[in-house]
C-alpha positions as CSV (number, residue, x, y, z in Angstrom):
1,M,-14.2,21.7,-4.5
2,S,-16.9,18.2,-3.4
3,A,-15.7,14.6,-2.5
4,T,-16.6,13.2,-5.5
5,L,-16.2,14.0,-9.1
6,N,-19.4,14.6,-10.8
7,A,-19.4,12.7,-14.6
8,A,-22.7,14.6,-15.6
9,D,-21.3,18.2,-14.6
10,M,-17.6,17.3,-16.2
11,L,-19.9,16.6,-19.8
12,Q,-21.8,19.8,-19.1
13,R,-18.4,21.8,-18.8
14,A,-16.5,20.6,-21.6
15,Q,-19.6,21.2,-23.3
16,D,-20.3,24.7,-22.5
17,A,-16.4,25.4,-23.7
18,T,-16.6,24.8,-27.1
19,G,-20.7,24.5,-27.6
20,L,-20.3,21.8,-28.9
21,T,-21.9,18.2,-28.2
22,D,-21.2,15.6,-30.2
23,Y,-18.8,13.1,-28.6
24,G,-18.6,11.2,-32.0
25,D,-20.2,8.1,-29.7
26,P,-23.6,7.9,-27.9
27,T,-22.1,5.6,-25.5
28,L,-19.1,7.8,-24.9
29,P,-21.4,10.1,-21.8
30,E,-21.6,6.5,-20.1
31,R,-18.1,5.6,-20.3
32,F,-17.3,8.5,-18.7
33,A,-19.1,7.8,-15.5
34,T,-17.4,4.5,-15.3
35,A,-14.5,6.2,-15.3
36,V,-15.1,8.7,-13.6
37,D,-16.2,6.1,-10.4
38,L,-12.8,4.9,-10.0
39,L,-11.4,7.8,-10.3
40,N,-13.8,8.4,-6.9
41,G,-12.4,5.5,-5.4
42,M,-9.1,6.5,-5.6
43,G,-9.1,7.9,-2.9
44,M,-7.2,11.5,-3.8
45,D,-7.4,14.4,-1.6
46,V,-8.2,18.0,-2.9
47,D,-5.8,18.7,-5.3
48,G,-5.3,15.4,-6.4
49,R,-9.2,15.1,-7.8
50,K,-8.8,18.8,-9.1
51,R,-5.9,17.1,-11.0
52,A,-8.4,14.1,-12.6
53,E,-11.1,17.2,-13.4
54,D,-7.9,19.7,-15.4
55,V,-7.1,16.0,-17.4
56,C,-11.0,15.1,-18.3
57,H,-11.6,18.6,-19.0
58,W,-8.8,18.4,-21.2
59,L,-10.1,15.2,-22.5
60,L,-13.9,15.6,-23.4
61,T,-13.2,19.1,-25.3
62,S,-10.6,17.3,-27.6
63,R,-12.5,14.1,-28.4
64,L,-15.6,17.4,-29.3
65,E,-13.4,19.8,-31.6
66,F,-11.9,16.1,-32.8
67,F,-15.3,14.6,-34.4
68,E,-16.5,18.3,-35.1
69,D,-13.3,19.0,-37.8
70,R,-14.5,15.7,-39.4
71,K,-17.5,18.6,-40.1
72,R,-15.7,20.8,-40.7
73,Y,-13.1,19.1,-43.5
74,P,-13.5,15.4,-45.8
75,V,-11.1,14.7,-43.0
76,A,-13.2,10.8,-43.7
77,D,-12.8,11.0,-47.4
78,E,-9.0,10.0,-46.2
79,V,-7.8,6.2,-47.4
80,I,-4.8,5.0,-44.7
81,E,-3.1,2.6,-47.3
82,R,-1.4,-0.7,-46.2
83,P,-0.3,1.0,-43.2
84,M,3.1,-0.6,-41.8
85,F,2.9,-1.8,-37.7
86,V,5.1,-3.1,-35.4
87,T,3.8,-5.3,-32.2
88,G,5.4,-8.1,-30.0
89,E,5.8,-8.0,-26.0
90,P,6.8,-5.2,-23.9
91,R,10.2,-5.4,-23.9
92,S,10.3,-6.5,-27.1
93,G,12.6,-4.4,-29.0
94,T,9.4,-2.5,-30.3
95,T,9.8,1.2,-29.9
96,L,13.9,0.7,-31.9
97,M,12.4,-0.6,-34.8
98,H,9.5,2.0,-34.7
99,A,12.0,4.6,-34.3
100,L,14.3,3.3,-37.3
101,M,10.9,2.9,-39.8
102,S,10.2,6.6,-38.4
103,V,13.2,8.3,-39.9
104,D,13.1,6.4,-43.6
105,P,11.9,10.2,-45.2
106,D,9.0,8.8,-46.9
107,A,7.1,7.3,-43.8
108,R,4.8,8.9,-41.2
109,A,4.3,8.1,-37.4
110,L,1.8,9.1,-34.5
111,R,4.0,11.9,-32.9
112,F,2.5,12.4,-29.5
113,W,1.9,16.8,-30.4
114,E,0.1,15.4,-32.6
115,V,-2.3,13.0,-30.4
116,M,-2.3,14.9,-27.7
117,Y,-4.0,17.5,-28.8
118,P,-5.2,16.4,-32.2
119,S,-8.1,19.5,-33.0
120,P,-7.4,21.4,-36.0
121,P,-5.6,18.7,-38.5
122,P,-2.4,19.0,-38.6
123,G,-2.6,20.0,-42.7
124,A,-4.6,22.7,-42.2
125,S,-2.5,23.9,-39.8
126,D,1.2,26.5,-39.4
127,D,4.2,25.0,-39.7
128,D,5.5,27.0,-36.4
129,D,2.2,25.6,-34.9
130,P,1.4,26.1,-31.0
131,R,0.5,22.7,-29.9
132,R,4.6,20.9,-30.9
133,A,5.7,24.0,-28.4
134,Q,2.8,22.9,-25.5
135,S,3.9,19.2,-26.2
136,D,7.9,19.6,-25.5
137,A,6.2,22.3,-21.7
138,D,4.3,18.8,-21.1
139,W,6.5,15.8,-21.8
140,R,9.7,18.0,-19.8
141,E,6.8,17.9,-17.5
142,I,6.8,14.0,-17.6
143,N,10.7,13.6,-17.0
144,A,11.0,15.8,-14.9
145,K,8.4,13.7,-12.7
146,M,9.3,10.2,-13.7
147,P,13.4,10.6,-14.3
148,K,14.1,7.4,-14.7
149,W,11.8,6.4,-17.2
150,L,14.7,7.9,-19.5
151,H,16.5,5.3,-19.1
152,S,13.9,2.6,-20.1
153,H,13.2,4.6,-22.9
154,P,14.9,6.8,-23.8
155,Y,13.0,8.1,-26.8
156,N,11.0,10.3,-24.2
157,D,13.8,12.7,-24.7
158,M,12.1,13.5,-28.4
159,L,8.5,15.7,-26.3
160,G,6.5,16.7,-28.8
161,N,8.4,15.0,-32.0
162,G,8.8,11.7,-30.0
163,L,6.5,8.5,-31.2
164,P,3.1,7.2,-29.5
165,E,1.9,4.0,-29.2
166,D,-1.1,3.3,-31.0
167,E,-3.1,3.1,-27.3
168,R,-2.5,6.1,-27.2
169,T,-5.0,7.4,-29.6
170,W,-7.7,6.5,-27.3
171,A,-7.4,8.7,-23.8
172,F,-10.4,10.7,-25.3
173,D,-11.5,7.5,-25.3
174,F,-11.5,6.9,-21.6
175,R,-10.9,3.5,-22.2
176,V,-7.5,3.1,-21.0
177,M,-6.1,5.3,-18.6
178,T,-2.2,5.9,-19.3
179,P,0.7,7.9,-18.2
180,T,1.1,9.9,-21.2
181,A,-2.2,11.5,-20.5
182,W,-2.5,10.7,-17.1
183,W,0.5,11.9,-15.6
184,R,-0.2,14.9,-13.6
185,V,-3.2,12.6,-11.4
186,P,-1.7,10.5,-8.0
187,M,-3.3,7.7,-9.6
188,P,-1.6,3.9,-11.3
189,T,-1.9,3.4,-14.5
190,V,-5.4,1.2,-15.0
191,V,-4.8,-1.7,-16.8
192,G,-8.0,-2.6,-16.4
193,G,-11.7,-2.3,-15.5
194,L,-12.6,0.2,-17.6
195,P,-15.2,-1.4,-21.2
196,T,-13.5,-2.7,-24.1
197,D,-14.9,-2.6,-27.7
198,A,-11.4,-3.3,-30.4
199,A,-13.4,-2.7,-32.7
200,A,-14.5,0.1,-31.5
201,Q,-11.2,2.1,-30.7
202,Y,-9.8,0.6,-34.0
203,R,-12.2,3.0,-35.8
204,I,-10.8,6.2,-33.1
205,H,-7.2,4.8,-34.4
206,K,-8.2,5.3,-37.9
207,A,-10.1,8.6,-37.8
208,M,-6.6,9.6,-36.2
209,L,-4.4,8.7,-38.8
210,Q,-6.9,10.7,-41.0
211,Q,-6.5,13.4,-39.9
212,F,-2.5,13.7,-39.3
213,Q,-2.8,12.9,-43.0
214,Y,-5.4,16.0,-44.3
215,G,-4.0,18.5,-46.3
216,R,-0.2,16.5,-46.3
217,S,1.7,14.8,-48.8
218,P,0.8,11.0,-49.4
219,K,3.6,9.4,-47.6
220,Q,3.3,5.3,-46.3
221,W,2.2,5.0,-42.2
222,V,4.3,2.9,-39.7
223,L,2.8,2.6,-36.6
224,K,3.6,0.7,-33.3
225,G,1.3,-1.0,-31.1
226,F,0.7,-4.2,-29.1
227,H,-2.5,-5.5,-31.1
228,G,-1.9,-8.9,-30.9
229,F,-4.7,-9.3,-27.9
230,R,-6.9,-7.6,-30.9
231,L,-6.1,-9.5,-34.1
232,Q,-9.2,-10.5,-36.0
233,E,-10.7,-6.3,-35.2
234,F,-7.1,-4.8,-36.3
235,F,-7.5,-6.9,-39.1
236,D,-11.2,-5.9,-40.1
237,C,-10.2,-2.6,-39.9
238,Y,-6.8,-2.5,-41.4
239,P,-7.3,-5.3,-44.4
240,D,-4.2,-4.8,-46.0
241,A,-1.9,-3.3,-43.0
242,T,1.7,-5.3,-42.7
243,L,2.7,-6.5,-39.0
244,L,6.3,-7.5,-37.7
245,W,5.8,-9.3,-34.6
246,L,9.3,-9.7,-32.6
247,H,9.7,-12.5,-29.9
248,R,11.5,-12.5,-26.4
249,D,12.2,-14.5,-23.8
250,P,9.0,-14.2,-22.0
251,V,11.1,-14.4,-18.9
252,Q,13.7,-11.2,-19.0
253,V,9.8,-9.6,-20.5
254,A,8.4,-9.7,-17.1
255,A,11.2,-8.8,-15.5
256,S,12.1,-6.0,-17.7
257,R,8.9,-4.4,-18.3
258,T,8.3,-4.6,-14.3
259,M,11.2,-2.8,-13.9
260,M,9.8,-0.8,-16.4
261,M,6.1,0.2,-14.9
262,A,7.4,0.4,-10.9
263,D,10.0,3.9,-12.1
264,I,6.9,5.4,-13.9
265,A,4.2,4.3,-11.0
266,E,7.7,5.9,-8.2
267,G,7.4,9.0,-10.5
268,I,3.5,9.3,-10.0
269,V,2.4,7.7,-6.5
270,G,5.8,7.2,-4.4
271,A,7.2,4.0,-3.3
272,V,5.9,0.4,-5.3
273,D,5.5,-2.7,-3.7
274,L,7.9,-4.3,-6.2
275,Q,6.6,-8.1,-5.0
276,A,3.3,-7.3,-6.2
277,A,4.2,-5.7,-9.3
278,A,6.6,-8.4,-10.7
279,K,3.0,-11.0,-10.1
280,M,1.2,-8.7,-11.1
281,H,3.6,-8.1,-14.9
282,L,4.6,-12.0,-15.0
283,E,0.6,-13.1,-15.1
284,L,0.5,-10.2,-17.6
285,T,2.6,-11.9,-19.2
286,R,1.8,-15.1,-19.5
287,A,-2.3,-14.4,-20.3
288,S,-0.4,-12.4,-23.6
289,I,1.7,-15.4,-24.6
290,A,-1.1,-18.2,-23.9
291,N,-3.5,-15.3,-26.7
292,T,-0.2,-15.8,-28.7
293,M,-0.2,-19.7,-28.8
294,T,-3.2,-19.8,-29.4
295,N,-4.9,-17.3,-31.7
296,P,-5.6,-18.2,-35.0
297,L,-4.8,-15.2,-36.1
298,T,-0.5,-15.1,-34.9
299,D,-0.2,-17.2,-38.0
300,D,-1.7,-14.7,-40.6
301,P,0.4,-14.6,-43.8
302,R,-0.1,-10.5,-43.5
303,I,1.6,-11.6,-40.3
304,L,6.2,-11.1,-39.6
305,H,7.5,-13.0,-36.9
306,V,11.2,-12.2,-35.7
307,R,13.4,-12.8,-32.7
308,Y,13.9,-10.4,-30.6
309,T,17.7,-11.6,-30.6
310,D,18.3,-10.8,-34.4
311,F,16.7,-8.2,-34.4
312,V,20.0,-6.5,-32.3
313,A,22.3,-8.0,-34.1
314,D,21.0,-6.5,-37.0
315,P,18.2,-3.6,-36.4
316,V,18.6,-2.1,-39.9
317,G,18.7,-5.2,-41.6
318,T,15.5,-6.2,-39.9
319,V,13.3,-3.9,-41.4
320,A,14.8,-4.3,-44.5
321,R,13.2,-7.5,-44.2
322,Y,10.3,-5.9,-43.3
323,Y,10.0,-3.6,-46.2
324,Q,11.5,-6.5,-48.7
325,F,8.2,-8.9,-47.2
326,C,5.7,-5.9,-47.6
327,G,6.8,-5.4,-51.1
328,R,8.7,-2.8,-50.8
329,T,12.6,-2.0,-51.1
330,L,14.8,-0.2,-48.2
331,R,16.4,2.7,-49.9
332,A,20.2,3.9,-49.4
333,D,18.8,7.8,-48.1
334,A,16.8,6.3,-45.4
335,E,18.9,3.6,-44.8
336,A,21.4,5.9,-44.0
337,E,19.0,8.1,-41.6
338,M,19.1,5.4,-39.5
339,R,22.4,4.2,-39.4
340,A,23.1,7.7,-38.1
341,Y,19.5,7.3,-35.5
342,L,21.7,4.3,-34.1
343,K,24.7,6.3,-34.0
344,N,23.4,9.3,-32.6
345,N,20.7,7.9,-30.2
346,P,22.6,5.0,-28.1
347,G,19.9,3.5,-25.6
348,D,21.9,4.1,-22.2
349,R,22.2,8.0,-23.0
350,H,20.0,8.7,-20.2
351,G,21.1,6.5,-18.3
352,K,21.8,2.3,-18.1
353,F,18.3,0.6,-17.3
354,R,18.7,-2.1,-15.0
355,Y,16.5,-4.5,-13.6
356,S,16.8,-8.3,-12.7
357,T,15.2,-12.1,-13.1
358,K,15.6,-11.8,-9.1
359,L,12.2,-9.4,-9.5
360,L,10.4,-12.8,-10.4
361,T,12.5,-15.2,-8.0
362,D,11.5,-12.8,-4.5
363,I,7.6,-13.7,-5.8
364,G,8.9,-17.7,-4.9
365,E,8.7,-18.5,-9.1
366,D,11.6,-20.7,-10.3
367,L,13.5,-19.6,-13.4
368,D,13.7,-23.2,-15.0
369,A,9.9,-24.1,-14.2
370,L,9.0,-20.8,-16.0
371,H,11.8,-21.3,-18.5
372,E,10.1,-24.9,-19.0
373,E,6.5,-23.0,-19.5
374,F,7.0,-20.9,-21.6
375,R,9.0,-23.5,-23.5
376,P,6.6,-24.5,-26.3
377,F,6.2,-20.9,-27.0
378,R,9.7,-20.4,-27.3
379,E,10.0,-23.4,-29.4
380,R,7.3,-21.7,-32.1
381,F,9.3,-18.5,-32.3
382,G,12.8,-20.3,-32.2
383,V,13.1,-18.1,-29.2
384,A,16.3,-19.2,-27.1
385,V,16.9,-18.7,-23.3
386,E,18.0,-15.6,-22.9
387,K,21.3,-14.9,-20.7
388,R,21.8,-12.0,-18.8
389,D,23.4,-10.5,-15.5
């Protein structure tokens, strides 16, 4: 294998393998070349480059087949009606909230086996679809490589039936490079440096929902992602959507996300500089809180703001409150499923996730000063300083 990856060669290889040429976006080849330049700059050895090339081939061929499906089937005719979304800072309860909503018999959520292998539309395939087993195997590999991730994110035990964030629908768009697509490649999670286009990204997301809704009985979409930075494009794409936004003490968010992402990175690239990670995640938290405080759409009437502590105190009651906000009623059978989920899936079932705000004091931050820095946010949303050991 050559010392560098060649974007043009990989694009041609994907086209030869599928007999297709339409990537659904004329800007994809240029963007893919940027991603390949980033990969080439990571100093990977021959094995690492081979793994990166294999992942690129998987994503490119998936994309070609996905957009061909929109010609093979009337997928684009599917109407996505009044989707319900959960958002918030990382480590603020969004995944549990989404998981509870997903067990409602009338709900439909994205599943990893679908977004990892989206073609053909699941509604056009058999119930024993081999993609389920393939994604289960993928997730066993992920969990073996990153066992600590199960401490902070026990939902990974759902394997291929797990609940991806909305951002995972963009993996084959080469705007994000996150662990659930790139776990085999020895590189850190890429959180910046790739060209983004929020409107184009939501078009992909909606196309995914149409793909997975096609040929299936109507159900209520329940979804989860980090939409705060893209509210305008989000509502432009889904004008009848509603959004539940969970708010947590930003100091706890910064510390918890630092440890979670360090645990993930350790499984992929080895030892992590915790101080560098803490500095990065504190800055990411600051940027996100600043956006929340200044974005005029934060006060959009389609958004229900909820405190993390209120959700933790009464998870099912919070779901019922959101349903009422959306003009829906939480049925007794759905509530029973949610309570059973909580009983059968304790958060520490794979081990206790431990983190400390000492991660922040170790980089020279004063906790009292941080609490004061975030005081306007906490006052606006009624978020108290969270006390933890």
